[in-house]
ZAMARGU-4260 file (C-alpha; in steps of 0.2 Angstrom, whole numbers, plus 5000, padded with zeros to 4 digits):
<rodrens>
0) 4860/5019/5065 | 4852/5011/5048 | 4837/5004/5041 | 4846/4997/5025 | 4839/4981/5022
5) 4852/4971/5015 | 4863/4978/5028 | 4851/4972/5042 | 4848/4955/5034 | 4868/4951/5031
10) 4870/4956/5051 | 4856/4946/5058 | 4863/4930/5046 | 4880/4933/5054 | 4875/4935/5070
15) 4865/4919/5070 | 4882/4910/5063 | 4895/4917/5075 | 4882/4918/5092 | 4889/4935/5101
20) 4884/4940/5119 | 4882/4958/5114 | 4883/4970/5099 | 4889/4986/5098 | 4886/4998/5083
25) 4903/5009/5081 | 4899/5028/5079 | 4917/5035/5078 | 4912/5048/5092 | 4927/5052/5102
30) 4918/5048/5119 | 4914/5029/5110 | 4933/5027/5106 | 4940/5032/5123 | 4928/5021/5131
35) 4934/5007/5120 | 4952/5012/5123 | 4949/5010/5141 | 4941/4992/5139 | 4955/4988/5129
40) 4968/4993/5142 | 4957/4984/5157 | 4957/4966/5147 | 4977/4969/5143 | 4972/4970/5124
45) 4982/4986/5124 | 4994/4996/5134 | 4991/5016/5137 | 5006/5023/5134 | 5014/5040/5141
50) 5001/5053/5137 | 5014/5069/5139 | 5025/5062/5127 | 5014/5051/5117 | 4997/5059/5118
55) 4981/5046/5113 | 4993/5033/5109 | 4992/5015/5111 | 5003/4999/5110 | 4997/4982/5107
60) 5005/4964/5105 | 4998/4950/5092 | 5001/4932/5096 | 5019/4926/5090 | 5011/4916/5077
65) 5002/4931/5068 | 5015/4945/5064 | 5012/4947/5044 | 5002/4943/5030 | 4998/4927/5025
70) 5000/4925/5005 | 4998/4906/5005 | 4982/4907/5017 | 4974/4921/5007 | 4961/4916/4992
75) 4951/4923/4977 | 4935/4913/4978 | 4929/4917/4960 | 4917/4905/4953 | 4929/4900/4939
80) 4947/4895/4944 | 4953/4905/4928 | 4945/4922/4935 | 4957/4920/4950 | 4972/4917/4936
85) 4988/4909/4941 | 4996/4921/4952 | 4981/4919/4965 | 4977/4904/4976 | 4959/4899/4972
90) 4944/4892/4982 | 4926/4886/4974 | 4915/4899/4984 | 4903/4887/4991 | 4917/4877/4997
95) 4925/4891/5004 | 4909/4897/5012 | 4905/4881/5021 | 4924/4879/5027 | 4924/4897/5035
100) 4907/4896/5042 | 4911/4880/5050 | 4927/4888/5057 | 4917/4904/5064 | 4902/4895/5070
105) 4900/4901/5088 | 4916/4908/5089 | 4908/4925/5095 | 4902/4915/5111 | 4908/4926/5126
110) 4912/4939/5114 | 4905/4957/5107 | 4900/4960/5089 | 4906/4977/5083 | 4896/4983/5068
115) 4910/4996/5059 | 4903/5007/5045 | 4916/5013/5035 | 4920/5025/5020 | 4935/5021/5008
120) 4937/5039/5003 | 4930/5055/5009 | 4912/5053/5014 | 4901/5056/4999 | 4914/5057/4985
125) 4909/5049/4970 | 4927/5040/4970 | 4923/5031/4988 | 4914/5015/4991 | 4906/5009/5008
130) 4910/4993/5018 | 4904/4985/5035 | 4915/4975/5045 | 4910/4963/5059 | 4925/4960/5072
135) 4924/4952/5090 | 4943/4963/5091 | 4943/4982/5099 | 4961/4982/5091 | 4953/4982/5074
140) 4938/4993/5078 | 4952/5006/5084 | 4963/5003/5069 | 4948/5006/5056 | 4944/5022/5065
145) 4961/5029/5061 | 4964/5019/5044 | 4944/5023/5035 | 4932/5036/5039 | 4919/5028/5052
150) 4901/5034/5059 | 4883/5039/5055 | 4887/5048/5039 | 4892/5032/5031 | 4876/5025/5035
155) 4867/5042/5029 | 4876/5041/5013 | 4875/5022/5009 | 4854/5023/5013 | 4846/5010/5006
160) 4858/5003/4993 | 4866/4986/4991 | 4882/4992/4985 | 4894/4990/4999 | 4908/4977/5003
165) 4902/4964/5017 | 4916/4961/5027 | 4917/4946/5042 | 4933/4946/5055 | 4932/4932/5068
170) 4947/4931/5080 | 4944/4912/5084 | 4957/4902/5092 | 4971/4913/5082 | 4976/4896/5075
175) 4989/4898/5061 | 4983/4879/5053 | 4966/4886/5051 | 4969/4905/5045 | 4960/4911/5030
180) 4958/4927/5022 | 4946/4924/5008 | 4940/4936/4996 | 4922/4933/4985 | 4923/4947/4973
185) 4908/4943/4964 | 4900/4943/4981 | 4908/4959/4986 | 4913/4948/5003 | 4928/4947/5013
190) 4929/4935/5025 | 4944/4933/5039 | 4948/4921/5052 | 4960/4915/5066 | 4970/4930/5064
195) 4973/4947/5073 | 4987/4955/5063 | 4981/4971/5055 | 4984/4967/5036 | 4974/4952/5038
200) 4961/4958/5049 | 4959/4978/5044 | 4947/4971/5028 | 4947/4991/5022 | 4967/4989/5018
205) 4974/4977/5006 | 4958/4966/5006 | 4944/4981/4999 | 4955/4993/4993 | 4965/4981/4982
210) 4958/4965/4979 | 4940/4968/4979 | 4941/4987/4973 | 4952/4981/4957 | 4938/4970/4953
215) 4925/4983/4955 | 4937/4994/4943 | 4939/4982/4930 | 4918/4980/4930 | 4915/4999/4932
220) 4929/5008/4921 | 4942/5013/4935 | 4958/5008/4944 | 4964/5002/4960 | 4982/5003/4962
225) 4994/5000/4975 | 5001/5017/4971 | 5007/5034/4983 | 5002/5049/4977 | 5010/5064/4978
230) 5009/5082/4974 | 5024/5093/4969 | 5023/5113/4970 | 5036/5123/4961 | 5040/5139/4966
235) 5025/5148/4954 | 5014/5138/4967 | 5010/5126/4953 | 5006/5108/4959 | 5008/5092/4949
240) 5004/5075/4954 | 5011/5058/4952 | 5006/5042/4956 | 5019/5028/4960 | 5021/5010/4963
245) 5034/5000/4971 | 5035/4983/4978 | 5040/4981/4995 | 5056/4988/5003 | 5058/5001/4989
250) 5056/5017/4999 | 5037/5020/4994 | 5034/5028/5010 | 5048/5039/5009 | 5045/5043/4993
255) 5028/5048/4998 | 5032/5061/5012 | 5048/5066/5003 | 5058/5082/5010 | 5065/5092/4997
260) 5085/5096/4998 | 5090/5112/5004 | 5093/5122/4989 | 5074/5116/4981 | 5067/5121/4998
265) 5075/5138/4998 | 5068/5140/4981 | 5050/5137/4986 | 5048/5119/4982 | 5035/5109/4992
270) 5029/5092/4992 | 5012/5086/4997 | 5008/5068/5002 | 4990/5063/4995 | 4993/5044/5001
275) 5007/5032/5004 | 5000/5016/4999 | 4985/5015/4989 | 4976/5025/4974 | 4960/5025/4967
280) 4960/5032/4949 | 4944/5037/4938 | 4943/5048/4922 | 4936/5065/4926 | 4925/5077/4916
285) 4938/5086/4908 | 4947/5068/4902 | 4961/5066/4914 | 4964/5053/4926 | 4959/5058/4945
290) 4964/5049/4960 | 4960/5049/4979 | 4969/5039/4993 | 4956/5029/4999 | 4963/5027/5015
295) 4963/5039/5031 | 4978/5034/5040 | 4996/5026/5038 | 4998/5008/5042 | 5018/5008/5042
300) 5031/4998/5045 | 5040/5004/5061 | 5059/4998/5060 | 5070/5010/5051 | 5057/5025/5053
305) 5068/5038/5061 | 5071/5057/5060 | 5084/5055/5046 | 5074/5043/5036 | 5057/5049/5036
310) 5053/5065/5048 | 5037/5066/5041 | 5030/5048/5045 | 5040/5049/5061 | 5029/5066/5066
315) 5013/5057/5061 | 5015/5043/5075 | 5017/5058/5089 | 4997/5056/5093 | 4983/5046/5091
320) 4993/5031/5084 | 4993/5012/5089 | 5010/5004/5088 | 5009/4986/5086 | 5025/4973/5090
325) 5036/4985/5095 | 5048/4988/5111 | 5040/4995/5127 | 5051/5006/5135 | 5047/5004/5154
330) 5057/5019/5161 | 5046/5031/5153 | 5032/5022/5145 | 5035/5026/5127 | 5038/5015/5113
335) 5055/5011/5104 | 5061/5000/5088 | 5078/4995/5078 | 5083/5011/5068 | 5073/5024/5078
340) 5089/5030/5087 | 5106/5024/5095 | 5098/5023/5112 | 5089/5007/5115 | 5081/5005/5133
345) 5089/4997/5144 | 5073/4993/5155 | 5061/4986/5142 | 5048/4973/5136 | 5051/4965/5118
350) 5037/4963/5104 | 5034/4945/5113 | 5030/4952/5130 | 5046/4947/5138 | 5059/4957/5149
355) 5072/4966/5136 | 5088/4976/5139 | 5092/4984/5123 | 5110/4987/5130 | 5116/4970/5129
360) 5102/4958/5120 | 5107/4950/5104 | 5087/4949/5101 | 5078/4961/5092 | 5065/4973/5103
365) 5054/4975/5090 | 5046/4964/5078 | 5053/4967/5059 | 5037/4970/5052 | 5031/4979/5067
370) 5020/4993/5062 | 5012/5009/5067 | 4994/5016/5064 | 4993/5034/5063 | 4980/5046/5056
375) 4985/5055/5041 | 4981/5072/5046 | 4995/5071/5060 | 5008/5072/5044 | 5017/5090/5041
380) 5015/5088/5022 | 4997/5080/5021 | 4990/5089/5004 | 4976/5102/5007 | 4967/5091/4994
385) 4968/5076/5005 | 4949/5076/5012 | 4941/5084/4997 | 4935/5068/4986 | 4937/5078/4969
390) 4954/5069/4967 | 4969/5076/4960 | 4973/5076/4941 | 4988/5063/4938 | 5002/5069/4926
395) 5013/5055/4927 | 5013/5036/4935 | 5029/5030/4939 | 5035/5011/4942 | 5050/5007/4951
400) 5060/4992/4958 | 5076/4987/4967 | 5089/4983/4954 | 5108/4982/4956 | 5112/4985/4938
405) 5101/4982/4923 | 5089/4996/4925 | 5093/5015/4924 | 5090/5027/4936 | 5074/5034/4928
410) 5068/5030/4908 | 5051/5035/4899 | 5039/5024/4892 | 5037/5027/4873 | 5017/5027/4875
415) 5003/5021/4885 | 5005/5002/4880 | 5022/5002/4881 | 5020/5010/4897 | 5010/4996/4903
420) 5024/4983/4896 | 5035/4993/4909 | 5022/4991/4923 | 5019/4974/4920 | 5039/4968/4920
425) 5042/4976/4936 | 5055/4969/4946 | 5064/4969/4961 | 5082/4959/4967 | 5078/4949/4983
430) 5089/4956/4998 | 5096/4949/5013 | 5080/4954/5021 | 5070/4942/5011 | 5073/4923/5014
435) 5081/4912/5002 | 5095/4917/4988 | 5101/4936/4987 | 5099/4944/4970 | 5086/4933/4962
440) 5075/4943/4951 | 5054/4943/4958 | 5042/4950/4945 | 5028/4961/4952 | 5019/4968/4939
445) 5012/4985/4945 | 5016/4981/4962 | 5000/4973/4962 | 5006/4953/4962 | 4999/4948/4981
450) 4984/4961/4978 | 4975/4958/4962 | 4958/4952/4965 | 4956/4943/4947 | 4965/4936/4933
455) 4981/4948/4930 | 4981/4941/4912 | 4964/4954/4913 | 4972/4966/4924 | 4983/4970/4910
460) 4971/4971/4897 | 4961/4982/4909 | 4977/4994/4909 | 4977/4996/4890 | 4959/4998/4890
465) 4960/5013/4901 | 4974/5019/4889 | 4961/5019/4876 | 4948/5028/4886 | 4959/5042/4892
470) 4967/5044/4874 | 4978/5061/4874 | 4973/5064/4891 | 4984/5048/4898 | 4997/5052/4911
475) 5015/5049/4903 | 5023/5032/4913 | 5041/5032/4919 | 5051/5019/4928 | 5065/5022/4941
480) 5078/5013/4950 | 5086/5022/4965 | 5097/5005/4969 | 5111/5004/4957 | 5126/4998/4964
485) 5144/5001/4963 | 5159/4987/4962 | 5160/4988/4980 | 5140/4985/4984 | 5136/5003/4988
490) 5120/5013/4982 | 5127/5025/4969 | 5111/5037/4970 | 5109/5045/4986 | 5091/5044/4986
495) 5079/5050/5000 | 5074/5070/4995 | 5088/5069/4982 | 5075/5059/4973 | 5066/5075/4969
500) 5079/5081/4955 | 5072/5063/4945 | 5054/5068/4948 | 5058/5086/4941 | 5064/5079/4927
505) 5049/5070/4924 | 5037/5083/4928 | 5047/5093/4914 | 5044/5078/4903 | 5026/5079/4906
510) 5026/5097/4900 | 5037/5094/4885 | 5050/5105/4893 | 5066/5095/4890 | 5071/5083/4876
515) 5079/5065/4880 | 5088/5050/4872 | 5079/5037/4863 | 5086/5020/4869 | 5081/5002/4867
520) 5069/5002/4880 | 5062/5020/4880 | 5068/5038/4883 | 5081/5043/4895 | 5086/5058/4902
525) 5101/5068/4895 | 5113/5068/4909 | 5114/5088/4911 | 5094/5089/4911 | 5096/5081/4930
530) 5098/5096/4942 | 5115/5091/4951 | 5118/5108/4960 | 5121/5107/4977 | 5125/5089/4975
535) 5143/5079/4977 | 5138/5069/4962 | 5147/5070/4945 | 5138/5070/4928 | 5150/5056/4924
540) 5144/5045/4938 | 5126/5051/4934 | 5128/5045/4914 | 5133/5029/4922 | 5117/5024/4930
545) 5108/5031/4915 | 5117/5018/4904 | 5106/5005/4896 | 5116/4988/4893 | 5111/4980/4879
550) 5118/4963/4885 | 5109/4965/4903 | 5094/4968/4893 | 5094/4953/4881 | 5095/4943/4896
555) 5081/4953/4904 | 5070/4949/4889 | 5072/4931/4891 | 5066/4932/4909 | 5051/4943/4904
560) 5046/4930/4890 | 5047/4917/4903 | 5038/4925/4917 | 5024/4930/4903 | 5020/4911/4899
565) 5011/4910/4916 | 4998/4918/4907 | 4995/4909/4892 | 4982/4915/4880 | 4975/4929/4894
570) 4991/4939/4891 | 4986/4953/4879 | 4992/4954/4862 | 4999/4972/4864 | 5010/4966/4878
575) 5017/4952/4867 | 5020/4966/4853 | 5029/4976/4866 | 5040/4962/4870 | 5045/4959/4852
580) 5049/4978/4849 | 5060/4978/4864 | 5069/4962/4857 | 5073/4968/4840 | 5078/4985/4847
585) 5092/4974/4855 | 5098/4967/4841
</rodrens>
């Protein structure tokens, strides 16, 4: 498979540590994948679903104590604690290696070590990176074969280079008390023990694609961001691309796979999905910012995904998909989850493996964080640029959060540094879905708070440096808020496909085709410049959700000041200046 000395040396070292009974090199071929599926079904690790209705689809259940990412068990192990920063958990690398190796030692006895060579991004692209994950889980292998590009071509591209990310995953006993997901950014290494849940064990996902890659990006002059990438094609066939960051539960996947409203479709508007979760961006030869989606699939939340909310996501799951922790309908050997339709199965098994009657039970059939791992190529609106590896030029960067009041439907930053400020103060109010009080403002800069692999103060600096590098070619930066509420607590803006109306205004601003009103926080649309054609929505209502309340923003500025204190002298002076400008604008 490979003669790379650094790879072979590391694998040998890990093999001696974990003591597998045998080793399998993953080549990503159909034959090998089929054999692994059959083996997983024979042990009960996976369940083969109805092959007529869901070809090549399988169901998997994780342990009940292992159903989500564990942020309190996720560490950045940099040599200096200050390099991890105030928003990450830190461990000393030497102590962390010792602890992890003690937990992992001998844990593959009686098991197989699978060696997965994978490329984040199209194999051979200048914007891609290579990783090797060792795992004792077939579930991990099969998921990685969907989420990344796996196979011999990866070894061929790597050659004898030492620039690759090491990943060791050990299921161990799935002991929640000894569960750790540790990142060693200075060593290009990730180690995950005692978990079998996707977000903790598919080491190409958040671990590599954001935590390690953000550190690489800072050092190498590019950006790894928690952003969707989407192309908007107008009736003339011109396509403009935007990248957008939202915290969880803010409609990121729905926006990534947006279906234009009927009036727009009739005119010939189309939307193309390049990515639903992660963007790697670097400056191209022409000076503009280019983005690729480093992933090859979608790791989506199942509950709430249906033919109305996101038909493209649902279509993506119809073949070659692994479903995790959803309900199993025994009558036709298919899957079901809350929000899929109004017909829960009567004769089913819930996500914990217990018999379940969805027509009478008050328990949920699927876990609220149950997942589908689906190939991106299944998506009806996947971009023709998806596999090309050149990246797409980004015209606009959009930040967003969930705010009942304060933030208008859309506004544009005054310039790049003001845009970095807008991203750094991103916030969402807690909903009933989150534990604790409702309506509490949670700051999540650039939606990267849990995923930045180094000190967030330095991360803000890196954004400012990227702006200087891009100069006049920098994308314009915007903020959106689809979640303004009326006095009865109902959403005012219709959202979903109608968000294209806001995106259209954003593109027009990038092309200098529309004017805007300057406010204390930035540029807000003139209400008549947002197309409401075919929508039962008045211009006055629109004016209401474009309103910027000085009282609310004065309170907001206090919250920002408090949040910024976390970063101490690491906070860039440019952001301090932006906060002062905001405060003086509000007077």
